[in-house]
Short mmCIF file of the C-alpha atoms (twelve columns), coordinates in Angstrom:
data_MODEL
# 
_entry.id   MODEL 
# 
loop_
_atom_site.group_PDB 
_atom_site.id 
_atom_site.type_symbol 
_atom_site.label_atom_id 
_atom_site.label_alt_id 
_atom_site.label_comp_id 
_atom_site.label_asym_id 
_atom_site.label_seq_id 
_atom_site.Cartn_x 
_atom_site.Cartn_y 
_atom_site.Cartn_z 
_atom_site.pdbx_PDB_model_num 
ATOM 1   C CA . MET A 1   7.627  -7.687  40.832 1 
ATOM 2   C CA . ASP A 2   6.975  -10.866 42.842 1 
ATOM 3   C CA . LYS A 3   5.880  -12.575 39.626 1 
ATOM 4   C CA . ILE A 4   9.112  -11.579 37.899 1 
ATOM 5   C CA . ILE A 5   11.149 -12.861 40.854 1 
ATOM 6   C CA . LYS A 6   9.262  -16.149 40.820 1 
ATOM 7   C CA . ILE A 7   9.782  -16.561 37.067 1 
ATOM 8   C CA . THR A 8   13.458 -15.712 37.404 1 
ATOM 9   C CA . LEU A 9   13.884 -18.090 40.333 1 
ATOM 10  C CA . GLY A 10  12.051 -20.836 38.477 1 
ATOM 11  C CA . PHE A 11  14.206 -20.293 35.416 1 
ATOM 12  C CA . PHE A 12  17.341 -20.412 37.588 1 
ATOM 13  C CA . ILE A 13  16.199 -23.635 39.242 1 
ATOM 14  C CA . LEU A 14  15.501 -25.161 35.805 1 
ATOM 15  C CA . ILE A 15  18.976 -24.240 34.617 1 
ATOM 16  C CA . LEU A 16  20.448 -25.680 37.814 1 
ATOM 17  C CA . VAL A 17  18.512 -28.925 37.382 1 
ATOM 18  C CA . VAL A 18  19.628 -29.221 33.747 1 
ATOM 19  C CA . PHE A 19  23.234 -28.501 34.727 1 
ATOM 20  C CA . VAL A 20  23.206 -31.071 37.549 1 
ATOM 21  C CA . ALA A 21  21.570 -33.647 35.285 1 
ATOM 22  C CA . PHE A 22  24.099 -33.014 32.544 1 
ATOM 23  C CA . PHE A 23  27.025 -33.161 34.971 1 
ATOM 24  C CA . SER A 24  25.682 -36.352 36.538 1 
ATOM 25  C CA . TYR A 25  25.217 -37.911 33.097 1 
ATOM 26  C CA . MET A 26  28.745 -37.023 31.991 1 
ATOM 27  C CA . SER A 27  30.158 -38.247 35.290 1 
ATOM 28  C CA . TYR A 28  28.280 -41.527 34.864 1 
ATOM 29  C CA . ILE A 29  29.608 -41.914 31.307 1 
ATOM 30  C CA . ASP A 30  33.194 -41.212 32.406 1 
ATOM 31  C CA . THR A 31  33.052 -43.502 35.456 1 
ATOM 32  C CA . THR A 32  31.380 -46.337 33.573 1 
ATOM 33  C CA . TYR A 33  33.907 -46.074 30.742 1 
ATOM 34  C CA . ARG A 34  36.893 -46.089 33.092 1 
ATOM 35  C CA . ASN A 35  35.590 -48.994 35.153 1 
ATOM 36  C CA . SER A 36  34.723 -51.169 32.165 1 
ATOM 37  C CA . LEU A 37  37.727 -50.353 29.950 1 
ATOM 38  C CA . SER A 38  40.179 -53.181 29.352 1 
ATOM 39  C CA . GLY A 39  42.989 -53.726 26.878 1 
ATOM 40  C CA . THR A 40  44.080 -57.189 25.791 1 
ATOM 41  C CA . TYR A 41  46.720 -58.761 23.573 1 
ATOM 42  C CA . ALA A 42  46.215 -62.191 21.983 1 
ATOM 43  C CA . TYR A 43  49.377 -63.599 20.362 1 
ATOM 44  C CA . THR A 44  49.850 -66.924 18.580 1 
ATOM 45  C CA . CYS A 45  52.710 -68.453 16.636 1 
ATOM 46  C CA . THR A 46  52.217 -71.728 14.781 1 
ATOM 47  C CA . ILE A 47  54.972 -73.967 13.391 1 
ATOM 48  C CA . THR A 48  53.865 -76.822 11.149 1 
ATOM 49  C CA . THR A 49  55.903 -79.591 9.517  1 
ATOM 50  C CA . ASP A 50  54.914 -82.643 7.480  1 
ATOM 51  C CA . ALA A 51  57.963 -84.715 8.533  1 
ATOM 52  C CA . VAL A 52  60.810 -84.730 11.039 1 
ATOM 53  C CA . ILE A 53  63.202 -81.781 11.204 1 
ATOM 54  C CA . SER A 54  66.266 -81.972 13.474 1 
ATOM 55  C CA . ASN A 55  68.647 -79.695 15.407 1 
ATOM 56  C CA . VAL A 56  66.075 -76.932 15.267 1 
ATOM 57  C CA . THR A 57  66.679 -73.259 16.021 1 
ATOM 58  C CA . PHE A 58  64.224 -70.488 15.147 1 
ATOM 59  C CA . PHE A 59  64.460 -66.757 15.839 1 
ATOM 60  C CA . LEU A 60  60.906 -65.445 15.555 1 
ATOM 61  C CA . PRO A 61  59.655 -61.861 15.984 1 
ATOM 62  C CA . VAL A 62  57.383 -61.286 18.966 1 
ATOM 63  C CA . PRO A 63  55.147 -58.225 19.366 1 
ATOM 64  C CA . ALA A 64  57.019 -55.345 20.992 1 
ATOM 65  C CA . ASP A 65  56.867 -51.555 21.074 1 
ATOM 66  C CA . PRO A 66  59.706 -49.385 19.678 1 
ATOM 67  C CA . ASN A 67  61.606 -49.872 22.972 1 
ATOM 68  C CA . GLY A 68  61.379 -53.663 22.760 1 
ATOM 69  C CA . ASN A 69  58.755 -54.046 25.488 1 
ATOM 70  C CA . SER A 70  55.140 -55.214 25.667 1 
ATOM 71  C CA . PRO A 71  52.827 -57.233 27.923 1 
ATOM 72  C CA . VAL A 72  53.396 -60.153 25.517 1 
ATOM 73  C CA . VAL A 73  57.173 -59.908 25.966 1 
ATOM 74  C CA . ALA A 74  56.736 -59.709 29.760 1 
ATOM 75  C CA . GLN A 75  54.577 -62.821 29.816 1 
ATOM 76  C CA . ILE A 76  56.968 -64.799 27.612 1 
ATOM 77  C CA . SER A 77  59.795 -63.701 29.896 1 
ATOM 78  C CA . SER A 78  57.789 -65.137 32.806 1 
ATOM 79  C CA . ARG A 79  57.434 -68.382 30.811 1 
ATOM 80  C CA . ASP A 80  53.679 -68.028 30.831 1 
ATOM 81  C CA . VAL A 81  53.169 -69.427 27.335 1 
ATOM 82  C CA . THR A 82  50.722 -72.164 26.427 1 
ATOM 83  C CA . GLY A 83  51.387 -74.934 23.936 1 
ATOM 84  C CA . VAL A 84  55.129 -75.334 24.565 1 
ATOM 85  C CA . PRO A 85  56.288 -78.976 24.158 1 
ATOM 86  C CA . GLY A 86  58.402 -80.342 26.994 1 
ATOM 87  C CA . ASP A 87  61.591 -80.625 24.927 1 
ATOM 88  C CA . TRP A 88  61.440 -77.066 23.545 1 
ATOM 89  C CA . ASN A 89  63.501 -74.238 25.012 1 
ATOM 90  C CA . LEU A 90  62.349 -70.602 24.676 1 
ATOM 91  C CA . THR A 91  64.652 -67.590 25.130 1 
ATOM 92  C CA . LEU A 92  64.026 -63.893 24.438 1 
ATOM 93  C CA . PHE A 93  66.592 -61.728 22.633 1 
ATOM 94  C CA . ASP A 94  66.550 -57.953 22.145 1 
ATOM 95  C CA . THR A 95  68.586 -56.997 19.084 1 
ATOM 96  C CA . GLY A 96  67.966 -53.271 19.405 1 
ATOM 97  C CA . LYS A 97  65.810 -53.356 16.259 1 
ATOM 98  C CA . ALA A 98  63.496 -56.194 17.249 1 
ATOM 99  C CA . THR A 99  62.588 -58.519 20.085 1 
ATOM 100 C CA . LEU A 100 63.011 -62.130 19.002 1 
ATOM 101 C CA . LEU A 101 61.991 -65.446 20.487 1 
ATOM 102 C CA . LYS A 102 64.632 -68.148 20.148 1 
ATOM 103 C CA . VAL A 103 63.016 -71.576 19.865 1 
ATOM 104 C CA . SER A 104 65.337 -74.577 20.246 1 
ATOM 105 C CA . ALA A 105 64.317 -78.226 19.930 1 
ATOM 106 C CA . PRO A 106 66.139 -81.489 19.163 1 
ATOM 107 C CA . THR A 107 63.423 -82.502 16.704 1 
ATOM 108 C CA . ILE A 108 59.962 -81.428 15.559 1 
ATOM 109 C CA . GLY A 109 57.588 -83.642 13.621 1 
ATOM 110 C CA . LYS A 110 56.727 -87.283 13.024 1 
ATOM 111 C CA . PRO A 111 58.007 -89.779 10.427 1 
ATOM 112 C CA . ALA A 112 55.708 -90.905 7.632  1 
ATOM 113 C CA . ILE A 113 53.545 -93.971 8.207  1 
ATOM 114 C CA . ASN A 114 53.164 -96.323 5.238  1 
ATOM 115 C CA . GLY A 115 54.295 -93.525 2.947  1 
ATOM 116 C CA . SER A 116 51.763 -91.022 4.315  1 
ATOM 117 C CA . ALA A 117 53.021 -87.782 5.831  1 
ATOM 118 C CA . GLN A 118 52.104 -87.050 9.464  1 
ATOM 119 C CA . ILE A 119 51.378 -83.370 9.968  1 
ATOM 120 C CA . THR A 120 52.638 -81.854 13.217 1 
ATOM 121 C CA . SER A 121 51.447 -78.393 14.190 1 
ATOM 122 C CA . VAL A 122 52.529 -76.600 17.385 1 
ATOM 123 C CA . THR A 123 50.902 -73.329 18.448 1 
ATOM 124 C CA . LEU A 124 52.456 -71.087 21.077 1 
ATOM 125 C CA . ALA A 125 49.960 -68.661 22.608 1 
ATOM 126 C CA . VAL A 126 49.924 -65.709 24.988 1 
ATOM 127 C CA . ASN A 127 46.787 -63.916 26.157 1 
ATOM 128 C CA . THR A 128 47.440 -60.996 28.427 1 
ATOM 129 C CA . SER A 129 46.003 -57.675 29.546 1 
ATOM 130 C CA . SER A 130 47.438 -54.225 28.951 1 
ATOM 131 C CA . PRO A 131 48.076 -51.905 31.913 1 
ATOM 132 C CA . ALA A 132 47.033 -48.915 29.782 1 
ATOM 133 C CA . LEU A 133 44.852 -47.972 26.851 1 
ATOM 134 C CA . ILE A 134 46.300 -49.456 23.649 1 
ATOM 135 C CA . ASP A 135 46.941 -47.103 20.726 1 
ATOM 136 C CA . THR A 136 45.041 -49.089 18.093 1 
ATOM 137 C CA . ARG A 137 45.282 -46.313 15.501 1 
ATOM 138 C CA . SER A 138 49.088 -46.003 15.408 1 
ATOM 139 C CA . PRO A 139 50.452 -49.358 16.607 1 
ATOM 140 C CA . VAL A 140 53.783 -49.150 14.774 1 
ATOM 141 C CA . GLU A 141 54.658 -45.914 16.567 1 
ATOM 142 C CA . ASN A 142 53.036 -46.543 19.945 1 
ATOM 143 C CA . ALA A 143 52.164 -50.204 20.510 1 
ATOM 144 C CA . ALA A 144 53.361 -53.770 20.003 1 
ATOM 145 C CA . VAL A 145 53.928 -55.188 16.520 1 
ATOM 146 C CA . PHE A 146 56.208 -57.774 14.931 1 
ATOM 147 C CA . ARG A 147 59.499 -56.011 14.265 1 
ATOM 148 C CA . PRO A 148 61.674 -55.021 12.499 1 
ATOM 149 C CA . VAL A 149 59.236 -53.051 10.346 1 
ATOM 150 C CA . GLN A 150 60.896 -52.497 6.971  1 
ATOM 151 C CA . ASP A 151 59.579 -50.762 3.827  1 
ATOM 152 C CA . ILE A 152 56.107 -50.250 5.260  1 
ATOM 153 C CA . HIS A 153 53.501 -48.981 2.825  1 
ATOM 154 C CA . GLU A 154 49.740 -48.533 2.889  1 
ATOM 155 C CA . VAL A 155 47.570 -50.984 0.951  1 
ATOM 156 C CA . ALA A 156 43.872 -51.433 0.364  1 
ATOM 157 C CA . CYS A 157 42.037 -53.109 3.227  1 
ATOM 158 C CA . PRO A 158 40.107 -56.321 2.532  1 
ATOM 159 C CA . ALA A 159 36.766 -55.747 0.854  1 
ATOM 160 C CA . GLY A 160 33.986 -54.993 3.317  1 
ATOM 161 C CA . GLU A 161 36.296 -53.999 6.184  1 
ATOM 162 C CA . ALA A 162 36.710 -50.301 5.427  1 
ATOM 163 C CA . LYS A 163 34.708 -48.135 7.833  1 
ATOM 164 C CA . THR A 164 32.553 -45.232 6.791  1 
ATOM 165 C CA . ASP A 165 34.471 -42.934 9.132  1 
ATOM 166 C CA . ASN A 166 37.744 -43.880 7.392  1 
ATOM 167 C CA . THR A 167 39.474 -44.981 10.594 1 
ATOM 168 C CA . THR A 168 40.638 -48.339 9.234  1 
ATOM 169 C CA . GLU A 169 44.054 -48.449 7.560  1 
ATOM 170 C CA . CYS A 170 46.021 -51.417 6.243  1 
ATOM 171 C CA . PHE A 171 49.758 -51.784 5.671  1 
ATOM 172 C CA . ASN A 172 52.228 -54.303 4.296  1 
ATOM 173 C CA . TYR A 173 55.847 -54.421 5.380  1 
ATOM 174 C CA . PHE A 174 58.819 -56.777 5.462  1 
ATOM 175 C CA . THR A 175 60.281 -58.450 8.523  1 
ATOM 176 C CA . ASN A 176 62.773 -61.251 9.243  1 
ATOM 177 C CA . ILE A 177 62.697 -64.834 10.513 1 
ATOM 178 C CA . TYR A 178 65.649 -67.138 11.192 1 
ATOM 179 C CA . ALA A 179 65.353 -70.907 10.709 1 
ATOM 180 C CA . ASP A 180 68.142 -73.427 11.104 1 
ATOM 181 C CA . TYR A 181 67.438 -77.180 10.918 1 
ATOM 182 C CA . THR A 182 68.242 -80.286 8.925  1 
ATOM 183 C CA . ALA A 183 65.575 -82.156 6.980  1 
ATOM 184 C CA . ALA A 184 64.917 -84.159 3.843  1 
ATOM 185 C CA . SER A 185 64.458 -82.162 0.665  1 
ATOM 186 C CA . SER A 186 60.790 -83.178 0.490  1 
ATOM 187 C CA . VAL A 187 59.879 -81.695 3.884  1 
ATOM 188 C CA . SER A 188 57.700 -78.583 4.113  1 
ATOM 189 C CA . VAL A 189 57.765 -76.320 7.158  1 
ATOM 190 C CA . SER A 190 55.430 -73.364 7.622  1 
ATOM 191 C CA . ILE A 191 55.517 -70.543 10.165 1 
ATOM 192 C CA . ASN A 192 52.839 -67.965 10.814 1 
ATOM 193 C CA . ALA A 193 52.144 -65.595 13.682 1 
ATOM 194 C CA . SER A 194 49.339 -63.238 14.606 1 
ATOM 195 C CA . LEU A 195 48.492 -60.564 17.149 1 
ATOM 196 C CA . GLU A 196 45.120 -59.057 18.016 1 
ATOM 197 C CA . ALA A 197 45.163 -56.016 20.302 1 
ATOM 198 C CA . THR A 198 41.803 -54.823 21.582 1 
ATOM 199 C CA . ASN A 199 40.361 -52.114 23.813 1 
ATOM 200 C CA . SER A 200 36.861 -52.962 25.022 1 
ATOM 201 C CA . TRP A 201 34.373 -51.150 27.231 1 
ATOM 202 C CA . THR A 202 30.669 -50.928 28.031 1 
ATOM 203 C CA . ILE A 203 28.710 -47.757 28.643 1 
ATOM 204 C CA . PHE A 204 25.236 -48.637 27.428 1 
ATOM 205 C CA . THR A 205 26.298 -51.393 25.033 1 
ATOM 206 C CA . PRO A 206 29.619 -53.250 24.548 1 
ATOM 207 C CA . GLU A 207 32.032 -51.479 22.194 1 
ATOM 208 C CA . SER A 208 35.655 -51.944 21.184 1 
ATOM 209 C CA . ASN A 209 38.471 -50.901 18.890 1 
ATOM 210 C CA . ALA A 210 41.445 -52.918 17.759 1 
ATOM 211 C CA . TYR A 211 44.315 -53.574 15.418 1 
ATOM 212 C CA . GLU A 212 45.572 -56.824 13.908 1 
ATOM 213 C CA . ASN A 213 49.131 -57.721 12.983 1 
ATOM 214 C CA . ARG A 214 50.138 -60.863 11.136 1 
ATOM 215 C CA . ILE A 215 53.199 -62.452 9.645  1 
ATOM 216 C CA . ALA A 216 52.085 -64.064 6.416  1 
ATOM 217 C CA . MET A 217 52.559 -67.820 6.368  1 
ATOM 218 C CA . LEU A 218 56.125 -68.597 5.362  1 
ATOM 219 C CA . THR A 219 56.635 -72.033 3.805  1 
ATOM 220 C CA . ILE A 220 60.141 -73.528 3.636  1 
ATOM 221 C CA . HIS A 221 60.963 -76.568 1.520  1 
ATOM 222 C CA . GLY A 222 63.789 -78.846 2.642  1 
ATOM 223 C CA . GLU A 223 66.336 -77.856 5.262  1 
ATOM 224 C CA . ASN A 224 67.273 -74.275 6.001  1 
ATOM 225 C CA . HIS A 225 70.226 -72.469 7.569  1 
ATOM 226 C CA . GLY A 226 69.743 -68.743 7.806  1 
ATOM 227 C CA . TRP A 227 67.613 -65.609 7.734  1 
ATOM 228 C CA . MET A 228 64.594 -65.125 5.513  1 
ATOM 229 C CA . THR A 229 62.488 -62.089 4.685  1 
ATOM 230 C CA . THR A 230 58.749 -62.460 5.012  1 
ATOM 231 C CA . LEU A 231 55.679 -60.251 4.713  1 
ATOM 232 C CA . GLY A 232 54.032 -58.508 7.657  1 
ATOM 233 C CA . TRP A 233 50.518 -57.068 7.578  1 
ATOM 234 C CA . ILE A 234 48.756 -54.576 9.864  1 
ATOM 235 C CA . GLU A 235 45.147 -53.438 9.969  1 
ATOM 236 C CA . SER A 236 44.645 -50.560 12.406 1 
ATOM 237 C CA . GLY A 237 41.749 -48.368 13.460 1 
ATOM 238 C CA . ILE A 238 39.213 -51.195 13.605 1 
ATOM 239 C CA . GLY A 239 36.022 -50.464 15.522 1 
ATOM 240 C CA . GLU A 240 34.648 -47.524 17.473 1 
ATOM 241 C CA . TYR A 241 36.450 -44.346 18.529 1 
ATOM 242 C CA . ASP A 242 33.630 -42.305 20.085 1 
ATOM 243 C CA . ALA A 243 34.524 -43.201 23.676 1 
ATOM 244 C CA . PRO A 244 35.342 -40.483 26.244 1 
ATOM 245 C CA . THR A 245 38.906 -39.210 26.315 1 
ATOM 246 C CA . ILE A 246 40.843 -40.151 29.420 1 
ATOM 247 C CA . THR A 247 42.704 -37.050 30.571 1 
ATOM 248 C CA . SER A 248 44.138 -38.302 33.858 1 
# 
């Protein structure tokens, strides 16, 4: 009988040790994940011209959620944007369908020298953190993208970027840009914008997931006075999704 009791007690202690070890391991995983988790947004918008354009006004989409908000919008509102020339004026507008950045400048660009064009390229940039986990799988519904999102449809992802677990998805859609300025007919102006949204963490090794959103480079020849439709592109579900689920 004593032998049976000892075996039973030993078995119970073994189970208890395994349970405590498992609980401690899971607690370590959860705590490490929470403490190392960070979400970041990196936004850039580049305007390039090969000559002088005058009386300039642009309305450019900025990344925002369906309610018109995002950490990028908040930082622009606080005028925490790098790369802004001293004679540019930036103002945010919420149209109800999109959040737009109004860019006003008396002139952009340089005159040709000895018949050679002088390229001027200005890049506005915002790098900011997210107060919460970013939904990198469904950014159109739950995160910040360039809006309005019109006629969105799934397309094949670039070769070599599809994941074996089929998390990566790519989409094209149409969005709008406004450009109003005077210029010679030979002038070329290009506009492109990008957003990278990333969750990163370290448990045993660094891991991350992300989505990317871009406005395809729009090139305008000569002066322009109005709205234009351009192509937007999203790649979502990039990276790893085996991290612990945060429940509270």
